[in-house]
C-alpha positions in Angstrom: 45.4 -34.4 -33.2 42.9 -36.8 -31.9 39.5 -35.4 -31.0 38.7 -35.1 -27.3 35.2 -34.3 -26.2 34.3 -31.4 -23.9 33.4 -33.7 -21.0 36.6 -35.6 -21.4 38.6 -32.4 -21.2 36.7 -31.1 -18.2 37.3 -34.5 -16.4 41.0 -34.3 -17.2 41.2 -30.7 -15.8 39.3 -31.7 -12.7 41.6 -34.6 -12.2 44.7 -32.5 -12.7 43.4 -29.9 -10.3 42.8 -32.6 -7.6 46.3 -33.9 -8.2 47.9 -30.5 -7.8 45.9 -29.9 -4.6 47.0 -33.3 -3.2 50.6 -33.3 -4.3 51.6 -29.8 -3.3 51.5 -30.2 0.5 53.4 -33.5 0.2 56.1 -31.9 -2.0 56.3 -28.9 0.4 56.7 -31.1 3.5 59.2 -33.2 1.7 61.3 -30.1 1.0 61.0 -29.0 4.7 62.1 -32.5 5.9 65.2 -32.5 3.6 66.1 -29.0 4.7 65.9 -30.0 8.4 67.9 -33.2 7.7 70.7 -31.2 6.0 71.1 -28.5 8.6 70.8 -30.7 11.7 74.1 -32.3 12.8 72.2 -34.4 15.3 70.0 -36.5 13.1 67.9 -37.6 16.1 66.6 -34.0 16.3 65.2 -34.1 12.7 61.9 -35.8 13.4 61.0 -33.6 16.5 62.0 -30.5 14.5 59.8 -31.7 11.6 56.8 -32.3 13.9 57.3 -28.8 15.4 57.5 -27.2 11.9 54.6 -29.2 10.5 51.7 -27.1 11.7 53.6 -23.9 11.0 54.3 -24.9 7.4 50.8 -26.2 6.7 49.2 -23.3 8.5 51.2 -20.7 6.7 50.7 -22.4 3.3 46.9 -22.6 4.0 46.7 -18.9 4.8 48.7 -18.0 1.7 46.5 -20.2 -0.5 43.3 -18.9 0.9 44.3 -15.3 0.5 45.6 -15.9 -3.1 42.6 -18.0 -4.0 40.0 -15.4 -3.0 42.0 -12.4 -4.2 43.4 -13.8 -7.4 41.1 -11.8 -9.6 42.4 -8.5 -8.2 46.0 -9.7 -8.2 45.8 -10.8 -11.9 44.2 -7.5 -12.9 47.0 -5.6 -11.1 49.6 -7.8 -12.8 48.1 -7.1 -16.3 46.8 -3.6 -15.8 43.3 -4.6 -16.7 40.3 -2.3 -16.1 36.5 -3.0 -16.3 35.0 -2.5 -19.8 31.5 -1.0 -19.5 28.7 -2.0 -21.9 28.0 1.6 -22.8 31.7 2.0 -23.7 31.7 -0.8 -26.2 28.5 -2.5 -27.0 30.2 -4.4 -29.9 32.3 -6.5 -27.5 29.4 -7.0 -25.1 27.1 -8.2 -27.9 29.8 -10.7 -29.1 30.4 -12.1 -25.7 26.7 -12.2 -24.8 25.6 -14.0 -28.0 28.3 -16.7 -27.6 27.3 -17.2 -24.0 23.6 -17.5 -24.9 24.5 -20.1 -27.6 26.4 -22.2 -25.1 24.1 -21.8 -22.1 26.9 -20.1 -20.2 26.7 -17.3 -17.6 28.2 -14.2 -19.1 31.7 -13.5 -17.5 32.9 -10.0 -16.6 34.8 -8.1 -19.3 38.0 -6.2 -18.8 40.3 -4.2 -21.1 44.1 -3.7 -21.1 45.0 -0.2 -22.4 47.7 -1.5 -24.8 47.8 -1.2 -28.6 49.2 -4.8 -28.9 46.9 -7.8 -29.6 46.2 -10.3 -26.8 43.5 -11.6 -24.6 43.1 -14.0 -21.7 40.4 -15.6 -19.5 40.6 -15.9 -15.7 38.5 -17.0 -12.7 37.7 -20.0 -10.6 33.9 -20.0 -10.6 30.9 -18.3 -12.2 31.3 -15.3 -9.8 34.9 -14.6 -10.8 35.1 -15.7 -14.5 36.3 -12.9 -16.7 37.5 -12.3 -20.3 40.1 -9.6 -20.7 41.0 -8.1 -24.1 43.6 -5.6 -25.1 42.5 -2.3 -26.7 44.6 -3.2 -29.7 42.8 -6.5 -30.3 39.4 -4.8 -30.1 40.4 -2.2 -32.5 42.3 -4.2 -35.1 40.2 -7.4 -35.5 37.0 -7.5 -37.4 33.8 -9.0 -35.8 34.4 -12.6 -37.0 38.0 -12.6 -35.8 37.2 -11.0 -32.4 34.4 -13.5 -32.0 36.8 -16.3 -32.5 39.2 -14.9 -29.9 36.4 -14.5 -27.4 35.1 -18.0 -28.1 38.7 -19.3 -27.5 38.7 -17.6 -24.0 35.2 -18.8 -23.2 36.3 -22.4 -24.1 39.1 -22.0 -21.5 36.4 -21.1 -19.0 34.0 -23.9 -20.1 36.9 -26.5 -20.0 37.9 -25.2 -16.6 41.4 -24.5 -17.8 41.5 -21.2 -16.0 40.8 -22.7 -12.6 43.7 -25.2 -13.1 46.0 -22.5 -14.3 45.3 -20.2 -11.4 45.9 -22.9 -8.8 49.2 -23.7 -10.5 50.1 -20.0 -10.4 49.3 -19.8 -6.7 51.5 -22.9 -6.0 54.4 -21.6 -8.0 54.2 -18.4 -6.1 54.5 -20.2 -2.8 57.6 -22.1 -3.9 59.2 -18.9 -5.2 58.5 -17.2 -1.9 60.0 -20.0 0.1 63.1 -20.1 -2.0 63.5 -16.3 -1.5 63.2 -16.7 2.3 65.8 -19.5 2.2 68.3 -17.3 0.3 67.7 -14.2 2.3 68.0 -16.1 5.6 71.4 -17.3 4.5 72.7 -13.9 3.6 71.3 -12.4 6.8 72.8 -15.1 8.9 76.1 -15.0 7.1 76.7 -11.5 8.4 76.6 -12.4 12.0 79.8 -12.4 13.9 81.1 -15.7 15.3 78.9 -17.8 13.0 80.2 -21.3 12.5 81.7 -21.4 8.9 80.9 -25.0 8.4 77.3 -24.6 9.5 77.0 -21.5 7.2 78.2 -23.6 4.3 75.6 -26.2 5.1 72.9 -23.6 5.2 74.1 -22.2 1.9 74.0 -25.6 0.3 70.5 -26.2 1.7 69.2 -22.9 0.4 70.7 -23.5 -3.0 69.1 -27.0 -3.1 65.7 -25.6 -2.1 65.9 -22.8 -4.7 66.8 -25.4 -7.4 63.9 -27.7 -6.3 61.4 -24.8 -6.2 62.5 -23.7 -9.7 62.2 -27.3 -11.0 58.8 -27.8 -9.4 57.6 -24.5 -11.0 58.7 -25.8 -14.4 57.0 -29.2 -13.8 53.8 -27.4 -12.8 53.9 -25.4 -16.0 54.5 -28.4 -18.1 51.9 -30.3 -16.1 49.3 -27.8 -17.4 49.6 -29.2 -20.9 50.1 -27.0 -23.9 47.3 -29.1 -25.4 44.8 -26.8 -23.7 45.4 -24.2 -26.4 44.6 -26.6 -29.2 41.5 -27.7 -27.3 40.4 -24.1 -26.8 41.0 -23.4 -30.5 38.8 -26.4 -31.3 36.2 -25.2 -28.9 36.1 -21.8 -30.5 35.8 -23.3 -34.0 32.9 -25.4 -32.7 31.2 -22.4 -31.1 31.5 -20.0 -34.1 31.5 -22.6 -36.9 34.3 -20.4 -38.4 37.8 -21.8 -37.7 39.2 -19.6 -40.5 38.3 -16.5 -38.6 40.3 -17.6 -35.5 43.2 -18.6 -37.7 43.2 -15.1 -39.2 43.0 -13.6 -35.7 46.0 -15.7 -34.5 48.0 -14.6 -37.5 47.5 -11.0 -36.6 48.1 -11.6 -32.9 51.4 -13.3 -33.7 52.7 -10.1 -35.2 52.2 -8.0 -32.1 51.3 -9.9 -28.8 53.6 -7.9 -26.5 51.8 -6.4 -23.5 54.2 -4.1 -21.7 52.4 -4.3 -18.4 52.8 -8.1 -18.1 56.1 -8.9 -16.4 55.0 -12.0 -14.4 55.7 -15.1 -16.5 53.2 -17.2 -14.5 50.4 -14.8 -15.3 51.6 -14.7 -19.0 50.6 -18.3 -19.5 46.9 -17.2 -19.2 47.1 -15.3 -22.5 46.0 -16.5 -26.0 49.7 -16.0 -27.1 52.6 -15.4 -24.8 52.8 -11.6 -24.3 56.6 -11.3 -24.6 59.0 -9.7 -27.0 61.1 -12.8 -27.5 61.9 -13.9 -31.0 59.9 -17.1 -31.5 60.9 -17.7 -35.1 64.0 -19.8 -34.2 64.9 -22.4 -31.7 65.6 -20.9 -28.3 65.2 -21.5 -24.6 61.8 -19.8 -24.9 60.6 -22.5 -27.2 62.1 -25.2 -25.0 60.2 -24.0 -21.9 57.2 -22.4 -23.6 53.8 -22.7 -22.0 52.1 -22.2 -25.4 52.5 -24.3 -28.6 53.8 -22.5 -31.7 51.1 -20.3 -33.0 52.0 -21.4 -36.6 51.0 -24.9 -35.7 47.7 -23.8 -34.2 46.9 -21.9 -37.4 47.6 -25.0 -39.4 45.3 -27.1 -37.3 42.5 -24.5 -37.6 42.9 -24.2 -41.4 42.6 -28.0 -41.7 39.6 -28.1 -39.3 
């Protein structure tokens, strides 16, 4: 893998963040226009209907995004079951995080713990006030200091590279598409039960709802793939650079791969934040999981680290 400097990675993530912010309203309005075009028999009414819907769609989306943007930390903690980890409760973890932050000139993030015996971790946040590193109880207990330091350095690299901000924005956008698709489907089922409803029009609404759902799902996949799996290799390389001990992180990943499953994590969008996907799927053979995975195979990451 070709070496990419930290500033190059940061620039790429800033560019991708801007593209997501710019492309999302355009894609959303395009979907609304297509929906209106399909359901209106009188095509001359499409443009006036679109103009009427424009402020409602943009306003509703802006409100959703603002709420999600400023409450994302609490929402992610709720989705993962994370709780604050106090310094007096575990000075070992605090010392490891603090020493790494001092060495990199970084502000120390908040630290949280997931009460689960499995091994996993993730970073989150959009700025210095919300950056956080979350560790499972199992990863704290079952890794030695050098291995745990490597994992923490990996998560700090995600923060330093601004991966977490990009991922969280993508999660917010995917959530909006999913919500809109659900509204379309529920509207169809609700309208379908009305007496005297025109069957042809009902069929058109159904087709439009199905199309919107398919487009929303496709866009969610594209957003996930747009946040390149390369970020994990870059964070691994950043951790090796911070600790000067790539073998320790390789050893940690090997242990994590044996038991990454966090029972509290059901949301697949939040799952992409973790150092390894916290799911029970069998990753040893070709599957749809591998085809649509947000993480590269952990075996390849270990190989890269061992050759570092």
